[in-house]
PDB file of N, CA, C and O in Angstrom:
ATOM      1  N   MET A   1     -13.888  16.288 -32.096  1.00  0.00           N
ATOM      2  CA  MET A   1     -12.850  14.683 -32.798  1.00  0.00           C
ATOM      3  C   MET A   1     -11.393  15.057 -32.708  1.00  0.00           C
ATOM      4  O   MET A   1     -10.519  14.344 -32.215  1.00  0.00           O
ATOM      5  N   LYS A   2     -11.212  16.355 -33.282  1.00  0.00           N
ATOM      6  CA  LYS A   2      -9.633  16.386 -33.159  1.00  0.00           C
ATOM      7  C   LYS A   2      -9.162  16.874 -31.637  1.00  0.00           C
ATOM      8  O   LYS A   2      -7.979  17.112 -31.395  1.00  0.00           O
ATOM      9  N   ARG A   3      -9.931  16.964 -30.906  1.00  0.00           N
ATOM     10  CA  ARG A   3      -9.701  17.408 -29.296  1.00  0.00           C
ATOM     11  C   ARG A   3      -9.573  15.777 -28.780  1.00  0.00           C
ATOM     12  O   ARG A   3      -8.595  15.782 -28.032  1.00  0.00           O
ATOM     13  N   PHE A   4     -10.044  14.581 -28.835  1.00  0.00           N
ATOM     14  CA  PHE A   4     -10.035  13.823 -28.558  1.00  0.00           C
ATOM     15  C   PHE A   4      -9.020  13.083 -28.742  1.00  0.00           C
ATOM     16  O   PHE A   4      -8.457  12.583 -27.768  1.00  0.00           O
ATOM     17  N   ALA A   5      -8.570  12.855 -30.048  1.00  0.00           N
ATOM     18  CA  ALA A   5      -7.162  12.523 -31.048  1.00  0.00           C
ATOM     19  C   ALA A   5      -6.225  13.188 -30.076  1.00  0.00           C
ATOM     20  O   ALA A   5      -5.370  12.560 -29.451  1.00  0.00           O
ATOM     21  N   ILE A   6      -6.444  14.655 -29.961  1.00  0.00           N
ATOM     22  CA  ILE A   6      -5.256  15.100 -29.371  1.00  0.00           C
ATOM     23  C   ILE A   6      -5.162  14.940 -27.849  1.00  0.00           C
ATOM     24  O   ILE A   6      -4.144  15.279 -27.245  1.00  0.00           O
ATOM     25  N   LEU A   7      -6.057  14.507 -27.339  1.00  0.00           N
ATOM     26  CA  LEU A   7      -5.935  14.273 -25.477  1.00  0.00           C
ATOM     27  C   LEU A   7      -5.340  12.951 -25.532  1.00  0.00           C
ATOM     28  O   LEU A   7      -4.339  12.649 -24.882  1.00  0.00           O
ATOM     29  N   SER A   8      -6.076  12.012 -26.459  1.00  0.00           N
ATOM     30  CA  SER A   8      -5.278  10.545 -26.679  1.00  0.00           C
ATOM     31  C   SER A   8      -4.174  10.713 -27.092  1.00  0.00           C
ATOM     32  O   SER A   8      -3.794   9.542 -27.052  1.00  0.00           O
ATOM     33  N   ALA A   9      -3.231  11.335 -27.514  1.00  0.00           N
ATOM     34  CA  ALA A   9      -1.674  11.245 -28.281  1.00  0.00           C
ATOM     35  C   ALA A   9      -1.087  11.958 -26.843  1.00  0.00           C
ATOM     36  O   ALA A   9       0.113  11.770 -26.638  1.00  0.00           O
ATOM     37  N   LEU A  10      -1.840  12.767 -25.825  1.00  0.00           N
ATOM     38  CA  LEU A  10      -0.899  13.173 -24.946  1.00  0.00           C
ATOM     39  C   LEU A  10      -1.334  12.319 -23.530  1.00  0.00           C
ATOM     40  O   LEU A  10      -0.973  12.895 -22.504  1.00  0.00           O
ATOM     41  N   CYS A  11      -1.960  11.201 -23.356  1.00  0.00           N
ATOM     42  CA  CYS A  11      -2.183  10.496 -22.297  1.00  0.00           C
ATOM     43  C   CYS A  11      -1.626   8.882 -22.569  1.00  0.00           C
ATOM     44  O   CYS A  11      -1.444   8.086 -21.648  1.00  0.00           O
ATOM     45  N   LEU A  12      -1.406   8.586 -23.952  1.00  0.00           N
ATOM     46  CA  LEU A  12      -0.526   7.115 -23.889  1.00  0.00           C
ATOM     47  C   LEU A  12       0.699   7.260 -23.843  1.00  0.00           C
ATOM     48  O   LEU A  12       1.073   6.110 -23.611  1.00  0.00           O
ATOM     49  N   PRO A  13       1.780   8.012 -23.916  1.00  0.00           N
ATOM     50  CA  PRO A  13       2.908   8.001 -23.170  1.00  0.00           C
ATOM     51  C   PRO A  13       2.565   8.022 -21.606  1.00  0.00           C
ATOM     52  O   PRO A  13       3.096   7.185 -20.876  1.00  0.00           O
ATOM     53  N   LEU A  14       2.036   8.592 -21.299  1.00  0.00           N
ATOM     54  CA  LEU A  14       2.036   8.188 -19.642  1.00  0.00           C
ATOM     55  C   LEU A  14       1.273   6.975 -18.837  1.00  0.00           C
ATOM     56  O   LEU A  14       1.489   6.660 -17.667  1.00  0.00           O
ATOM     57  N   GLY A  15       0.341   6.377 -19.723  1.00  0.00           N
ATOM     58  CA  GLY A  15       0.138   5.133 -19.271  1.00  0.00           C
ATOM     59  C   GLY A  15       0.907   3.930 -19.792  1.00  0.00           C
ATOM     60  O   GLY A  15       0.771   2.731 -19.549  1.00  0.00           O
ATOM     61  N   GLY A  16       1.514   4.401 -20.354  1.00  0.00           N
ATOM     62  CA  GLY A  16       2.923   3.465 -20.780  1.00  0.00           C
ATOM     63  C   GLY A  16       3.904   3.455 -20.138  1.00  0.00           C
ATOM     64  O   GLY A  16       4.730   2.554 -20.284  1.00  0.00           O
ATOM     65  N   LEU A  17       4.110   4.682 -19.057  1.00  0.00           N
ATOM     66  CA  LEU A  17       5.223   5.420 -18.298  1.00  0.00           C
ATOM     67  C   LEU A  17       4.794   4.481 -16.810  1.00  0.00           C
ATOM     68  O   LEU A  17       5.620   3.900 -16.105  1.00  0.00           O
ATOM     69  N   ALA A  18       3.076   4.527 -16.538  1.00  0.00           N
ATOM     70  CA  ALA A  18       2.770   3.792 -15.322  1.00  0.00           C
ATOM     71  C   ALA A  18       3.179   2.108 -15.274  1.00  0.00           C
ATOM     72  O   ALA A  18       3.890   1.537 -14.446  1.00  0.00           O
ATOM     73  N   ILE A  19       2.470   1.538 -16.458  1.00  0.00           N
ATOM     74  CA  ILE A  19       2.796   0.578 -16.641  1.00  0.00           C
ATOM     75  C   ILE A  19       4.142   0.229 -16.677  1.00  0.00           C
ATOM     76  O   ILE A  19       4.357  -0.885 -16.198  1.00  0.00           O
ATOM     77  N   ALA A  20       5.162   0.853 -17.112  1.00  0.00           N
ATOM     78  CA  ALA A  20       6.647  -0.017 -17.280  1.00  0.00           C
ATOM     79  C   ALA A  20       7.294   0.481 -15.566  1.00  0.00           C
ATOM     80  O   ALA A  20       8.284  -0.166 -15.221  1.00  0.00           O
ATOM     81  N   GLY A  21       6.869   1.375 -14.716  1.00  0.00           N
ATOM     82  CA  GLY A  21       7.483   1.864 -13.464  1.00  0.00           C
ATOM     83  C   GLY A  21       6.476   0.249 -12.774  1.00  0.00           C
ATOM     84  O   GLY A  21       6.982  -0.410 -11.866  1.00  0.00           O
ATOM     85  N   ASP A  22       5.531  -0.024 -13.188  1.00  0.00           N
ATOM     86  CA  ASP A  22       4.580  -1.366 -12.352  1.00  0.00           C
ATOM     87  C   ASP A  22       5.336  -1.920 -12.274  1.00  0.00           C
ATOM     88  O   ASP A  22       5.945  -2.081 -11.216  1.00  0.00           O
ATOM     89  N   GLU A  23       5.701  -2.586 -13.632  1.00  0.00           N
ATOM     90  CA  GLU A  23       6.724  -4.157 -13.946  1.00  0.00           C
ATOM     91  C   GLU A  23       8.062  -3.721 -13.576  1.00  0.00           C
ATOM     92  O   GLU A  23       9.030  -4.429 -13.855  1.00  0.00           O
ATOM     93  N   THR A  24       8.174  -2.778 -13.060  1.00  0.00           N
ATOM     94  CA  THR A  24       9.825  -2.706 -12.740  1.00  0.00           C
ATOM     95  C   THR A  24       9.634  -2.989 -11.017  1.00  0.00           C
ATOM     96  O   THR A  24      10.672  -3.373 -10.477  1.00  0.00           O
ATOM     97  N   GLY A  25       8.822  -2.888 -10.408  1.00  0.00           N
ATOM     98  CA  GLY A  25       8.703  -2.950  -9.304  1.00  0.00           C
ATOM     99  C   GLY A  25       8.671  -1.149  -8.462  1.00  0.00           C
ATOM    100  O   GLY A  25       8.285  -0.850  -7.333  1.00  0.00           O
ATOM    101  N   GLN A  26       9.112  -0.460  -9.317  1.00  0.00           N
ATOM    102  CA  GLN A  26       9.156   0.967  -9.148  1.00  0.00           C
ATOM    103  C   GLN A  26       7.986   1.294  -7.827  1.00  0.00           C
ATOM    104  O   GLN A  26       8.274   1.876  -6.781  1.00  0.00           O
ATOM    105  N   PHE A  27       6.905   0.863  -8.120  1.00  0.00           N
ATOM    106  CA  PHE A  27       5.893   1.678  -7.195  1.00  0.00           C
ATOM    107  C   PHE A  27       5.311   0.647  -6.148  1.00  0.00           C
ATOM    108  O   PHE A  27       4.289   0.890  -5.506  1.00  0.00           O
ATOM    109  N   ASP A  28       6.089  -0.606  -6.016  1.00  0.00           N
ATOM    110  CA  ASP A  28       6.040  -1.707  -4.362  1.00  0.00           C
ATOM    111  C   ASP A  28       5.521  -0.911  -3.600  1.00  0.00           C
ATOM    112  O   ASP A  28       5.894   0.246  -3.792  1.00  0.00           O
ATOM    113  N   THR A  29       4.416  -1.128  -2.369  1.00  0.00           N
ATOM    114  CA  THR A  29       4.997  -0.794  -1.082  1.00  0.00           C
ATOM    115  C   THR A  29       5.662  -1.180  -0.635  1.00  0.00           C
ATOM    116  O   THR A  29       6.270  -2.140  -1.108  1.00  0.00           O
ATOM    117  N   PRO A  30       5.961  -0.616   0.635  1.00  0.00           N
ATOM    118  CA  PRO A  30       7.379  -0.897   1.436  1.00  0.00           C
ATOM    119  C   PRO A  30       7.002  -1.488   2.321  1.00  0.00           C
ATOM    120  O   PRO A  30       5.950  -1.276   2.924  1.00  0.00           O
ATOM    121  N   VAL A  31       8.185  -2.737   2.654  1.00  0.00           N
ATOM    122  CA  VAL A  31       7.183  -3.567   4.186  1.00  0.00           C
ATOM    123  C   VAL A  31       8.412  -3.674   4.770  1.00  0.00           C
ATOM    124  O   VAL A  31       9.550  -3.817   4.324  1.00  0.00           O
ATOM    125  N   ILE A  32       7.585  -3.497   6.691  1.00  0.00           N
ATOM    126  CA  ILE A  32       7.924  -3.066   7.721  1.00  0.00           C
ATOM    127  C   ILE A  32       8.104  -4.105   8.350  1.00  0.00           C
ATOM    128  O   ILE A  32       7.036  -4.666   8.597  1.00  0.00           O
ATOM    129  N   GLU A  33       9.639  -5.007   9.006  1.00  0.00           N
ATOM    130  CA  GLU A  33       9.656  -5.910   9.262  1.00  0.00           C
ATOM    131  C   GLU A  33      10.039  -5.740  10.844  1.00  0.00           C
ATOM    132  O   GLU A  33      11.210  -5.413  11.033  1.00  0.00           O
ATOM    133  N   ILE A  34       9.330  -5.890  11.860  1.00  0.00           N
ATOM    134  CA  ILE A  34       9.643  -5.887  13.044  1.00  0.00           C
ATOM    135  C   ILE A  34      10.142  -7.086  14.242  1.00  0.00           C
ATOM    136  O   ILE A  34       9.333  -7.670  14.963  1.00  0.00           O
ATOM    137  N   HIS A  35      11.326  -7.260  14.273  1.00  0.00           N
ATOM    138  CA  HIS A  35      12.449  -8.312  14.723  1.00  0.00           C
ATOM    139  C   HIS A  35      11.473  -8.109  15.976  1.00  0.00           C
ATOM    140  O   HIS A  35      10.870  -7.148  16.454  1.00  0.00           O
ATOM    141  N   VAL A  36      11.638  -9.854  16.367  1.00  0.00           N
ATOM    142  CA  VAL A  36      10.982 -10.337  17.696  1.00  0.00           C
ATOM    143  C   VAL A  36      11.942 -11.170  18.136  1.00  0.00           C
ATOM    144  O   VAL A  36      13.069 -11.282  17.652  1.00  0.00           O
ATOM    145  N   GLU A  37      11.439 -11.830  19.173  1.00  0.00           N
ATOM    146  CA  GLU A  37      12.031 -12.875  19.752  1.00  0.00           C
ATOM    147  C   GLU A  37      10.742 -13.894  19.909  1.00  0.00           C
ATOM    148  O   GLU A  37       9.543 -13.693  20.100  1.00  0.00           O
ATOM    149  N   ALA A  38      11.548 -15.085  19.741  1.00  0.00           N
ATOM    150  CA  ALA A  38      10.308 -16.184  19.595  1.00  0.00           C
ATOM    151  C   ALA A  38       8.963 -16.357  20.320  1.00  0.00           C
ATOM    152  O   ALA A  38       7.779 -16.567  20.057  1.00  0.00           O
ATOM    153  N   ASP A  39       9.625 -16.196  21.176  1.00  0.00           N
ATOM    154  CA  ASP A  39       8.488 -15.926  22.134  1.00  0.00           C
ATOM    155  C   ASP A  39       7.332 -14.877  22.293  1.00  0.00           C
ATOM    156  O   ASP A  39       6.474 -15.030  23.162  1.00  0.00           O
ATOM    157  N   GLU A  40       7.329 -13.887  21.496  1.00  0.00           N
ATOM    158  CA  GLU A  40       6.699 -12.457  21.300  1.00  0.00           C
ATOM    159  C   GLU A  40       6.044 -12.316  19.856  1.00  0.00           C
ATOM    160  O   GLU A  40       5.367 -11.365  19.466  1.00  0.00           O
ATOM    161  N   LEU A  41       6.503 -13.847  18.903  1.00  0.00           N
ATOM    162  CA  LEU A  41       5.940 -13.919  17.620  1.00  0.00           C
ATOM    163  C   LEU A  41       4.777 -13.972  17.657  1.00  0.00           C
ATOM    164  O   LEU A  41       4.256 -13.017  17.081  1.00  0.00           O
ATOM    165  N   SER A  42       4.095 -14.673  18.083  1.00  0.00           N
ATOM    166  CA  SER A  42       2.426 -14.800  17.872  1.00  0.00           C
ATOM    167  C   SER A  42       1.616 -13.390  18.895  1.00  0.00           C
ATOM    168  O   SER A  42       0.577 -12.865  18.496  1.00  0.00           O
ATOM    169  N   SER A  43       2.162 -13.044  19.934  1.00  0.00           N
ATOM    170  CA  SER A  43       1.987 -11.665  20.162  1.00  0.00           C
ATOM    171  C   SER A  43       2.118 -10.302  18.939  1.00  0.00           C
ATOM    172  O   SER A  43       1.527  -9.233  18.790  1.00  0.00           O
ATOM    173  N   CYS A  44       2.914 -10.819  18.420  1.00  0.00           N
ATOM    174  CA  CYS A  44       3.228  -9.386  17.616  1.00  0.00           C
ATOM    175  C   CYS A  44       2.359  -9.574  16.233  1.00  0.00           C
ATOM    176  O   CYS A  44       2.172  -8.631  15.464  1.00  0.00           O
ATOM    177  N   ARG A  45       1.858 -10.876  16.007  1.00  0.00           N
ATOM    178  CA  ARG A  45       1.208 -10.949  14.897  1.00  0.00           C
ATOM    179  C   ARG A  45      -0.483 -10.808  15.155  1.00  0.00           C
ATOM    180  O   ARG A  45      -1.276 -10.482  14.272  1.00  0.00           O
ATOM    181  N   GLU A  46      -0.894 -11.171  16.744  1.00  0.00           N
ATOM    182  CA  GLU A  46      -1.776 -10.781  16.695  1.00  0.00           C
ATOM    183  C   GLU A  46      -2.417  -9.154  16.644  1.00  0.00           C
ATOM    184  O   GLU A  46      -3.488  -8.684  16.258  1.00  0.00           O
ATOM    185  N   THR A  47      -0.875  -8.439  17.386  1.00  0.00           N
ATOM    186  CA  THR A  47      -1.283  -7.258  17.409  1.00  0.00           C
ATOM    187  C   THR A  47      -1.749  -6.527  16.379  1.00  0.00           C
ATOM    188  O   THR A  47      -2.645  -5.686  16.320  1.00  0.00           O
ATOM    189  N   LEU A  48      -0.628  -7.199  15.159  1.00  0.00           N
ATOM    190  CA  LEU A  48      -0.845  -6.427  13.837  1.00  0.00           C
ATOM    191  C   LEU A  48      -2.205  -6.894  13.082  1.00  0.00           C
ATOM    192  O   LEU A  48      -2.905  -6.167  12.377  1.00  0.00           O
ATOM    193  N   ASP A  49      -2.424  -8.231  13.373  1.00  0.00           N
ATOM    194  CA  ASP A  49      -4.223  -8.724  12.796  1.00  0.00           C
ATOM    195  C   ASP A  49      -5.093  -7.818  13.773  1.00  0.00           C
ATOM    196  O   ASP A  49      -6.243  -7.802  13.334  1.00  0.00           O
ATOM    197  N   ASP A  50      -4.972  -7.010  15.005  1.00  0.00           N
ATOM    198  CA  ASP A  50      -5.931  -6.188  15.771  1.00  0.00           C
ATOM    199  C   ASP A  50      -6.140  -4.874  15.003  1.00  0.00           C
ATOM    200  O   ASP A  50      -7.195  -4.274  14.795  1.00  0.00           O
ATOM    201  N   LEU A  51      -4.812  -4.550  14.608  1.00  0.00           N
ATOM    202  CA  LEU A  51      -4.514  -2.879  14.289  1.00  0.00           C
ATOM    203  C   LEU A  51      -5.092  -2.934  12.429  1.00  0.00           C
ATOM    204  O   LEU A  51      -5.406  -1.905  11.831  1.00  0.00           O
ATOM    205  N   ASN A  52      -5.124  -4.382  11.759  1.00  0.00           N
ATOM    206  CA  ASN A  52      -5.865  -3.764  10.818  1.00  0.00           C
ATOM    207  C   ASN A  52      -6.517  -4.196  10.874  1.00  0.00           C
ATOM    208  O   ASN A  52      -6.338  -4.926   9.899  1.00  0.00           O
ATOM    209  N   SER A  53      -7.652  -4.578  11.390  1.00  0.00           N
ATOM    210  CA  SER A  53      -9.145  -4.890  11.642  1.00  0.00           C
ATOM    211  C   SER A  53      -9.834  -3.801  11.978  1.00  0.00           C
ATOM    212  O   SER A  53     -11.061  -3.831  11.882  1.00  0.00           O
ATOM    213  N   ARG A  54      -9.170  -2.644  12.433  1.00  0.00           N
ATOM    214  CA  ARG A  54      -9.448  -1.982  12.659  1.00  0.00           C
ATOM    215  C   ARG A  54     -10.092  -0.374  11.739  1.00  0.00           C
ATOM    216  O   ARG A  54      -9.489  -0.478  10.670  1.00  0.00           O
ATOM    217  N   ASP A  55     -10.722   0.598  11.665  1.00  0.00           N
ATOM    218  CA  ASP A  55     -11.087   1.408  10.673  1.00  0.00           C
ATOM    219  C   ASP A  55     -10.296   2.421  10.320  1.00  0.00           C
ATOM    220  O   ASP A  55      -9.696   3.240  11.017  1.00  0.00           O
ATOM    221  N   VAL A  56     -10.337   2.324   9.524  1.00  0.00           N
ATOM    222  CA  VAL A  56      -9.347   4.338   9.311  1.00  0.00           C
ATOM    223  C   VAL A  56      -9.743   5.525   8.883  1.00  0.00           C
ATOM    224  O   VAL A  56     -10.481   5.721   7.918  1.00  0.00           O
ATOM    225  N   PHE A  57      -9.103   6.609   9.826  1.00  0.00           N
ATOM    226  CA  PHE A  57      -9.328   8.083   9.696  1.00  0.00           C
ATOM    227  C   PHE A  57      -8.283   8.780   9.089  1.00  0.00           C
ATOM    228  O   PHE A  57      -7.065   8.614   9.025  1.00  0.00           O
ATOM    229  N   THR A  58      -9.264   9.803   8.556  1.00  0.00           N
ATOM    230  CA  THR A  58      -8.496  10.851   8.262  1.00  0.00           C
ATOM    231  C   THR A  58      -7.657  11.816   9.614  1.00  0.00           C
ATOM    232  O   THR A  58      -7.668  11.467  10.794  1.00  0.00           O
ATOM    233  N   ASP A  59      -7.051  12.921   9.137  1.00  0.00           N
ATOM    234  CA  ASP A  59      -6.770  13.378  10.323  1.00  0.00           C
ATOM    235  C   ASP A  59      -7.280  14.615  11.013  1.00  0.00           C
ATOM    236  O   ASP A  59      -6.807  15.335  11.892  1.00  0.00           O
ATOM    237  N   ARG A  60      -8.793  14.627  10.082  1.00  0.00           N
ATOM    238  CA  ARG A  60      -9.977  15.499  10.978  1.00  0.00           C
ATOM    239  C   ARG A  60     -10.933  14.331  11.690  1.00  0.00           C
ATOM    240  O   ARG A  60     -11.804  14.670  12.493  1.00  0.00           O
ATOM    241  N   GLY A  61     -10.771  13.313  11.436  1.00  0.00           N
ATOM    242  CA  GLY A  61     -11.588  12.210  12.188  1.00  0.00           C
ATOM    243  C   GLY A  61     -12.599  11.427  11.641  1.00  0.00           C
ATOM    244  O   GLY A  61     -13.345  10.624  12.202  1.00  0.00           O
ATOM    245  N   THR A  62     -12.515  11.830  10.238  1.00  0.00           N
ATOM    246  CA  THR A  62     -13.848  11.289   8.855  1.00  0.00           C
ATOM    247  C   THR A  62     -13.314   9.676   8.912  1.00  0.00           C
ATOM    248  O   THR A  62     -12.111   9.458   8.769  1.00  0.00           O
ATOM    249  N   ARG A  63     -14.307   8.505   9.138  1.00  0.00           N
ATOM    250  CA  ARG A  63     -13.814   7.537   8.724  1.00  0.00           C
ATOM    251  C   ARG A  63     -13.938   7.179   7.509  1.00  0.00           C
ATOM    252  O   ARG A  63     -14.949   7.322   6.821  1.00  0.00           O
ATOM    253  N   LEU A  64     -12.664   6.576   7.107  1.00  0.00           N
ATOM    254  CA  LEU A  64     -12.419   5.997   5.138  1.00  0.00           C
ATOM    255  C   LEU A  64     -13.394   5.059   5.293  1.00  0.00           C
ATOM    256  O   LEU A  64     -13.844   4.814   6.412  1.00  0.00           O
ATOM    257  N   PRO A  65     -13.829   4.429   4.182  1.00  0.00           N
ATOM    258  CA  PRO A  65     -14.353   2.849   3.973  1.00  0.00           C
ATOM    259  C   PRO A  65     -13.283   2.438   3.250  1.00  0.00           C
ATOM    260  O   PRO A  65     -12.290   2.924   2.708  1.00  0.00           O
ATOM    261  N   ALA A  66     -13.893   1.199   3.444  1.00  0.00           N
ATOM    262  CA  ALA A  66     -12.302   0.071   3.335  1.00  0.00           C
ATOM    263  C   ALA A  66     -11.971   0.614   2.267  1.00  0.00           C
ATOM    264  O   ALA A  66     -11.029   1.389   2.432  1.00  0.00           O
ATOM    265  N   LEU A  67     -12.461   0.522   0.873  1.00  0.00           N
ATOM    266  CA  LEU A  67     -12.221   0.716  -0.409  1.00  0.00           C
ATOM    267  C   LEU A  67     -10.633   1.311  -0.243  1.00  0.00           C
ATOM    268  O   LEU A  67      -9.576   0.789  -0.598  1.00  0.00           O
ATOM    269  N   PHE A  68     -10.945   2.931   0.605  1.00  0.00           N
ATOM    270  CA  PHE A  68      -9.909   3.938   0.526  1.00  0.00           C
ATOM    271  C   PHE A  68      -8.755   3.192   1.602  1.00  0.00           C
ATOM    272  O   PHE A  68      -7.760   3.900   1.755  1.00  0.00           O
ATOM    273  N   GLY A  69      -8.724   1.700   2.475  1.00  0.00           N
ATOM    274  CA  GLY A  69      -7.455   1.547   3.770  1.00  0.00           C
ATOM    275  C   GLY A  69      -6.614   1.533   3.374  1.00  0.00           C
ATOM    276  O   GLY A  69      -6.061   2.573   3.729  1.00  0.00           O
ATOM    277  N   SER A  70      -5.986   0.986   2.763  1.00  0.00           N
ATOM    278  CA  SER A  70      -4.487   0.657   3.031  1.00  0.00           C
ATOM    279  C   SER A  70      -3.886   0.071   1.990  1.00  0.00           C
ATOM    280  O   SER A  70      -3.022  -0.801   2.084  1.00  0.00           O
ATOM    281  N   THR A  71      -4.473   0.689   0.629  1.00  0.00           N
ATOM    282  CA  THR A  71      -4.083   0.373  -0.524  1.00  0.00           C
ATOM    283  C   THR A  71      -1.788   0.585  -0.830  1.00  0.00           C
ATOM    284  O   THR A  71      -0.820  -0.158  -0.991  1.00  0.00           O
ATOM    285  N   ASP A  72      -2.066   1.984  -0.737  1.00  0.00           N
ATOM    286  CA  ASP A  72      -0.458   2.580  -1.119  1.00  0.00           C
ATOM    287  C   ASP A  72       0.700   2.300   0.389  1.00  0.00           C
ATOM    288  O   ASP A  72       1.904   2.552   0.450  1.00  0.00           O
ATOM    289  N   GLU A  73      -0.312   1.634   1.596  1.00  0.00           N
ATOM    290  CA  GLU A  73       0.355   1.845   2.712  1.00  0.00           C
ATOM    291  C   GLU A  73       1.722   1.063   2.864  1.00  0.00           C
ATOM    292  O   GLU A  73       1.461  -0.026   2.354  1.00  0.00           O
ATOM    293  N   ALA A  74       2.991   1.027   3.272  1.00  0.00           N
ATOM    294  CA  ALA A  74       3.702   0.073   4.241  1.00  0.00           C
ATOM    295  C   ALA A  74       3.206  -1.056   4.282  1.00  0.00           C
ATOM    296  O   ALA A  74       2.117  -0.944   4.845  1.00  0.00           O
ATOM    297  N   ARG A  75       3.461  -2.459   3.899  1.00  0.00           N
ATOM    298  CA  ARG A  75       2.757  -3.953   4.617  1.00  0.00           C
ATOM    299  C   ARG A  75       3.854  -3.807   5.940  1.00  0.00           C
ATOM    300  O   ARG A  75       5.014  -3.493   5.672  1.00  0.00           O
ATOM    301  N   THR A  76       3.465  -4.037   7.345  1.00  0.00           N
ATOM    302  CA  THR A  76       4.007  -4.467   8.329  1.00  0.00           C
ATOM    303  C   THR A  76       4.485  -5.891   8.673  1.00  0.00           C
ATOM    304  O   THR A  76       3.456  -6.477   9.010  1.00  0.00           O
ATOM    305  N   VAL A  77       5.571  -6.785   8.765  1.00  0.00           N
ATOM    306  CA  VAL A  77       5.594  -8.042   8.899  1.00  0.00           C
ATOM    307  C   VAL A  77       6.264  -8.145  10.622  1.00  0.00           C
ATOM    308  O   VAL A  77       6.998  -7.318  11.163  1.00  0.00           O
ATOM    309  N   CYS A  78       5.751  -9.382  11.184  1.00  0.00           N
ATOM    310  CA  CYS A  78       6.810  -9.847  12.283  1.00  0.00           C
ATOM    311  C   CYS A  78       7.790 -10.766  11.851  1.00  0.00           C
ATOM    312  O   CYS A  78       7.593 -11.686  11.057  1.00  0.00           O
ATOM    313  N   VAL A  79       8.706 -10.519  12.329  1.00  0.00           N
ATOM    314  CA  VAL A  79      10.326 -11.617  11.824  1.00  0.00           C
ATOM    315  C   VAL A  79      10.818 -12.032  12.885  1.00  0.00           C
ATOM    316  O   VAL A  79      10.943 -11.193  13.778  1.00  0.00           O
ATOM    317  N   LEU A  80      11.196 -13.225  13.118  1.00  0.00           N
ATOM    318  CA  LEU A  80      12.654 -13.678  14.407  1.00  0.00           C
ATOM    319  C   LEU A  80      13.374 -13.087  14.001  1.00  0.00           C
ATOM    320  O   LEU A  80      13.732 -13.059  12.824  1.00  0.00           O
ATOM    321  N   ASP A  81      13.881 -12.281  15.155  1.00  0.00           N
ATOM    322  CA  ASP A  81      15.660 -11.920  15.696  1.00  0.00           C
ATOM    323  C   ASP A  81      15.906 -13.032  15.752  1.00  0.00           C
ATOM    324  O   ASP A  81      15.437 -13.761  16.625  1.00  0.00           O
ATOM    325  N   VAL A  82      16.982 -13.567  14.512  1.00  0.00           N
ATOM    326  CA  VAL A  82      17.864 -14.845  15.129  1.00  0.00           C
ATOM    327  C   VAL A  82      18.913 -14.066  15.179  1.00  0.00           C
ATOM    328  O   VAL A  82      19.986 -14.501  15.597  1.00  0.00           O
TER     329      VAL A  82
END
């Protein structure tokens, strides 16, 4: 029982730090903007949709389940270049 109390006392500050970091936006995923002309916007969005629908593979060629797909990866959006 003492071990559980010691482990709990050690883990609580780490959990609080993770929650505080998440609320401040420290762990938000970055957004990559692709600036395109108005006539290329639909093509850009179609390409991104096609890429997002593909399976994710590791460097060794193993397919990752959708569960591990893109939770921490940057989000990519198409933006009109004005």
